[in-house]
N, C-alpha and C positions, 0 to 999 in steps of 0.2 A: 306768431305771438313771441314777443321778446321778454326775457326775464329781466326785471329791473332790480339791480343790486343797490340798496340805498346808501352804501358806505363807500367813501373814497379810499384811495391807497394811503393817503396821509392818516386818515382816521384809523384804518386797520393797523398800520405800523405803530401809531401812538398807543393804541390799546394793547398790542402785543408787548411793546417795550415797557409800558407801565405795569402790566400784569407780571411780566418776567421779573422786574425789579422787586415787586411786592412779594412774590414767591421766594425770591432769593433772600430777602430780609427775614421771612418766616423761617427759612432753613437755617440761616445764621443764628437766629434766636432760639429756635426749637432744638437744634443740634448742639447748642452751647459752643458755637464757634466765635462768639463775640469776645470772649476772654482772650483768645489768641489774636484776633484780627479786629480790634475795636475801630481803628481808623478806616479799614476797608469797609466795615459795616456802615460807618458814618458817611463814607463817599457814596455808597449806594442810596442811603437815605437822602442825601443832598440831591442826587440825580433825580430821584423820584419826586422830591419836593419841587425841583425846578420844572419838571414836566407838568405837574398838576397846577402850579402857579401860572405858568404860561398859558395853559388851557383855560383856566378860570378868568384870567385878567384880560386876555386878548379880546379887544372889541368892547370891553366893559369899563376900562379906565383910559385916561389920556395916554397918548403914545410916549411922552417923556417919562411919565410915572412907570409905565411898563418897562421901558428901556433901562431906567435906573434900577428897578427891582431885579431884572434879569442880570444886569451887570454885577450887582452886589452878590447874587447867588453864584455867578460865574467866578468872581473873586474868591468866594468861600470854597467853591469846588476846586479851584487851583491850589489854594493853601492846603486843603484836606488831601488833594492828590499828591502833593509833595510828601506829606506825612505818611501816606499809604506806601509810597516807594521806599521810604525809610523803614517802615514797619515790616514790609514783606522782605526787604533785603536783610534785615536783622534776623527774621525768622528763618530765612533760607540758609543763612550762614551762622547759625547759632554756635557751631563748634569753633569758629574763628576768633582769635584774640581780638579784643576791642581795638587795640592800636592798629592792627593790620586792617580791620574792618573800616576804621575811620580813614586810613590812607586810601583804601579802595573807593570809599564813598566820595572822598575829596577828588580823586582822579576822575570819577564819573561826572562829578559836578563841574569840573573844569572843562571836560569835553562837551558837556551839555551847554555850558556857558559860551563856549566858542561857536558852537552851531547856532545858538540863539542869537549871538551877535552878528553872524554872517547872514542869517536868514532874515531877509527884510519883508516888507519895508518898515523902517522906523520913522516915527513922526518928526516933523521939524520943530525947532524950539518955539517958533511963532504960534504953534497950536496950544502952547501952555501959557499964553499971555492973554489976559482979559479978566472977566469977572471971576471971582473966586469959585463960584459954583460951577462955572463952565470949565475952569482949570481942574477942579476936583473930579468932574465927570470924565474929562480926558485922561486923567491919571488912572482912575479906576478902570476905564475901558482898556487902557494900555496894559495894566496889571493883569486883567482877565485874559487877554489874548496871549501875552508873553508867558505868563505862569502856566497856562494850559499847554503851550508849545513846549516849554521846558519839561513838564511832566511827561509828555509824549516821548521826548528824546531820552529821558532818564529811564522810562519804562522799557524802551527798546534795548538800552544798554544793560539794564538789570536782567532782561530776558536772556540776552546772550551770555551774561556772566553765570546765571543759574543753570542754563543748559550745559555750559562748558565745565563748570566747577562745582555745581550744586550737589552732585552725587557724592563728593568727598566729605560733605558736611551733613546737614539735615534738610537739604533741598533736593532730594532725589525725585525721580519721575513720579512716584506714587504719593509724594507729600502734597499737602494742601498748598504750601507756599509756592511750589513750582507750578502747580496747576493754576493758581491765581495769576502768577507771573505770565504764564502762557497766554491767558486771556487778555491781560493788560497790554502785553507787547503786541498781540495781534491787532487789538483795537488801535493802538498807537501807530503801528505801521500803516494800517488802512487810512487813518486820519492824516498822517503825514503825506501819504500818497495822494489823497484828495486835495491837500494844500497845493501840491505840485501840479496836479491835473487842473486845478482851478485857474492857475496862472495861464496854462495852455488854452483853456476855454476862453479866458479874457482876450488873449491874443487872437484866437480864431474868430471871436465875435467882431473884433475891430476890423479884421481882414475880410470877413464875409458877412456883411450886414444883411444881405439878401436872404441868408439862411438863419436868421436870428431865432425864429421859433423852433426850428429843428435842433439847433445847438442847445437852447435852453431846455428843451424836452429831454435831450440826451443827458444834460447835466443833472436834471431832476432824477433821472433813473440812477445815476451814479450815487447821488445822495441817498436815495431810497435803498440801494444795495448796501450802503454803509450802515444805515439804520437796521436793516435786516441782519447784518453781521453782528450788531450789538445785541440783538435778541438771541442769536445763536450762542454768543459768548456767555450771556446770562444763563442760558439753559445749561451750558457746559459747567459753569460754576455751581449751579443748583445740583447737578448730578454728582459732581466731584465732592462738594462739601457735605452732601448727604451721607456719603460713604466714609467710614472711619479710615484713617491712615493705617497701613500695615503695622501690626503689632499693638495698635491701640486697644483693639477689642480684647486681645489676649492679656494685655496688662490690666485692663479693667476687670476681666473675669478671673484673674489670678487672685484668689483670696488667701493664699499662703497655706501652711500646714493646718490640718484639722485639729491638731492637738499640740501642746507645748512640749519641749524636750523633757521636762520634769514629769508630765503626764505619761509620755511614752515610756520613760524609765520605770514608773510605777506599774504600768501595765505589764512590762516585761518581768518585773519582780513577782507580780501576782501569778503570772503564767508559770514561772519557775517553782 
């Protein structure tokens, strides 16, 4: 007798990812972390929205409509992702002078721009010639892909900066800012690695067409591992953001002296 498991790997990973994002949103709201990390909270909400929209619309609407909807959400995610990097970087280096922080941010952006320019492929100009809607679709698709890539590069740069210099400011190991950065940079490194591995898989498929099914199966395993890493990072954020930063509880619980100096002087005079 064989046990029949009615769920596929994709369904299980989708459920785990969506559930982890919802729990993370509950923690951010319930533990009042939204005030410090509003854009990070917004990014998690956008990811959850994209998951549920893709699940609900796939097979129920025309493919072009689904593609445009997902590209728009990807564009929104890229813009919010850039704001998350700025927000977390500012929180991690709160003690740094604004001018110095801006110089550092500009240097990171230049490095990210160079990597973005060198990492192809870039579309040809002919792809942006034609009907206005087709051109708009191509521009939005390019913006979604390149903005996400830029966010990944900046997240890795920010992770290195916080690990190396964060302890001198307010981005120490036990701070929420550094723990968020660790998750962001881990996901970014994994995604960048998958981009590189994807090119290798394309080359391998072209060279070994007789092993196409085996290569595709291996590629799907790599993608599933990356999705599982996303669940693990979300759980890491849930645990870290649930716990207060060192000193926060003490500061909240410190209610000051039980009496004013005048009252203490009156008490001493009465005792005398």
